[in-house]
GULUM-833888 format. One line per 4 residues: their letters; for each residue x, y, z of C-alpha. Coordinates in nm, 2 decimals. Each point is the difference from the previous one (the first is absolute). Layout:
BEGIN
A = X/Y/Z  ...
***
This chain:
BEGIN
MSQP = -3.58/-0.10/11.51  0.27/0.10/0.20  0.30/-0.17/0.16  -0.01/-0.14/0.33
PYLI = 0.23/0.20/0.24  0.26/-0.26/0.09  0.08/0.01/-0.36  0.04/0.34/-0.07
FSGC = 0.23/0.02/0.34  0.20/-0.30/-0.14  0.04/0.17/-0.34  0.13/0.31/0.16
LFLL = 0.24/-0.18/0.22  0.13/-0.20/-0.30  0.07/0.34/-0.20  0.16/0.16/0.31
LLLQ = 0.22/-0.33/0.01  0.08/0.04/-0.39  0.12/0.38/0.07  0.23/-0.11/0.26
LFPV = 0.15/-0.28/-0.19  0.02/0.18/-0.32  0.06/0.39/0.07  -0.09/0.20/-0.28
FQAD = 0.35/0.20/-0.10  -0.07/0.36/-0.08  0.30/0.13/-0.12  0.13/0.29/-0.22
VGTA = 0.14/-0.03/-0.30  0.35/0.15/-0.12  0.35/-0.05/-0.15  0.29/-0.12/0.16
ARYR = 0.38/0.01/-0.14  0.32/-0.13/0.19  0.34/0.16/0.13  0.30/-0.12/0.08
PPYT = 0.25/0.05/0.31  0.14/0.22/0.13  -0.36/0.04/0.21  0.15/0.24/0.28
PTAC = -0.05/0.27/0.07  -0.34/-0.01/0.00  -0.25/0.31/0.05  -0.17/-0.19/0.24
FGND = 0.26/-0.14/0.22  0.35/0.11/-0.13  0.27/-0.26/0.06  -0.17/-0.19/0.26
EGQF = 0.03/-0.35/-0.13  -0.28/-0.11/0.26  -0.25/0.13/-0.22  0.05/-0.28/-0.28
PSTN = -0.22/-0.29/0.08  0.17/-0.33/0.02  -0.17/-0.14/-0.30  0.12/0.29/-0.19
LFAS = -0.35/0.10/-0.12  0.01/0.36/-0.02  -0.06/0.28/-0.21  0.02/0.35/-0.09
AGEG = -0.35/0.20/0.00  -0.08/0.21/-0.33  -0.17/0.33/0.04  -0.34/-0.13/0.00
IWDN = 0.00/-0.18/0.35  0.33/0.21/0.13  -0.24/0.20/0.19  0.31/0.28/0.13
GAAC = 0.14/-0.29/0.15  -0.26/-0.16/0.21  0.04/-0.28/-0.27  0.29/-0.09/0.21
GRQY = 0.01/-0.34/0.16  -0.37/-0.11/-0.15  -0.05/-0.34/-0.12  -0.19/-0.09/-0.31
LVRC = -0.08/-0.35/-0.15  0.09/0.02/-0.39  -0.03/-0.25/-0.27  0.09/0.01/-0.37
ISAA = -0.33/0.01/-0.21  0.13/0.08/-0.35  0.36/0.11/-0.18  0.06/0.10/-0.38
VPRT = 0.14/-0.34/-0.03  -0.24/-0.31/0.03  0.08/-0.22/0.32  0.25/0.25/0.16
CVPG = -0.21/-0.03/0.32  0.05/-0.27/0.24  -0.36/-0.18/0.03  -0.16/0.01/0.32
ETIQ = 0.28/0.17/0.20  -0.09/0.29/0.24  0.28/0.19/0.16  -0.03/0.24/0.34
IRIV = 0.27/0.28/-0.05  0.08/0.26/0.25  0.08/0.36/-0.13  0.34/0.15/0.07
DRAL = 0.06/0.26/-0.24  -0.18/0.25/-0.24  0.07/-0.11/-0.34  0.09/0.35/-0.17
TSVS = 0.28/0.02/0.28  0.16/-0.34/0.03  0.35/-0.06/-0.07  -0.07/-0.24/-0.29
RPTR = -0.27/0.16/-0.16  -0.25/-0.21/-0.21  -0.02/0.00/-0.39  -0.35/0.15/-0.01
DAVT = -0.08/0.35/0.22  -0.37/-0.08/-0.02  -0.01/-0.33/0.20  -0.23/-0.10/0.32
IVLS = 0.24/-0.21/0.18  0.39/-0.07/-0.08  0.07/-0.35/0.11  0.33/-0.09/0.18
TTAF = 0.16/-0.30/-0.26  -0.11/-0.26/0.22  -0.38/0.12/0.03  0.00/0.05/-0.35
RTIA = 0.13/-0.36/-0.12  -0.26/-0.16/0.26  -0.28/0.12/-0.20  0.13/0.05/-0.36
NLSA = 0.29/-0.09/-0.26  0.32/0.21/0.07  0.02/0.10/-0.38  -0.30/0.20/0.03
TSIN = 0.03/0.39/0.06  -0.34/0.04/0.15  -0.31/-0.14/0.08  -0.34/0.03/0.04
IEFQ = -0.13/-0.08/0.40  -0.26/0.02/0.24  0.09/0.10/0.33  -0.18/0.03/0.34
QV = 0.09/0.21/0.31  0.04/-0.29/0.30
***
């Protein structure tokens, strides 16, 4: 027995509404570390203080996303998903960061070279406990 057309149509509308309200977050997985001031000069914008968002949520790009400098200015959604120490991540916290530097050439280098993103202290603290040296993250360019 087939469904009446109005039921099929209303079911499709309901599915579309759900996808609008709850979009699928397709993210890449990587690692993040943190670095401390001084944050300038940067490989992207030199000594320009205007490069830093007022929220101080910014980062250096690891080699995997540096893309010969094309990463400069890109924005990413980042969230902590796990760490070596349980309860390191701040549950439910996602931040939007701006790439302002290259991790391998930053003045204050991260403690680990093979990271995806190196977060400013403010950005790291927003999604994880500062006692951690690195965290596992989901990230997506916006």
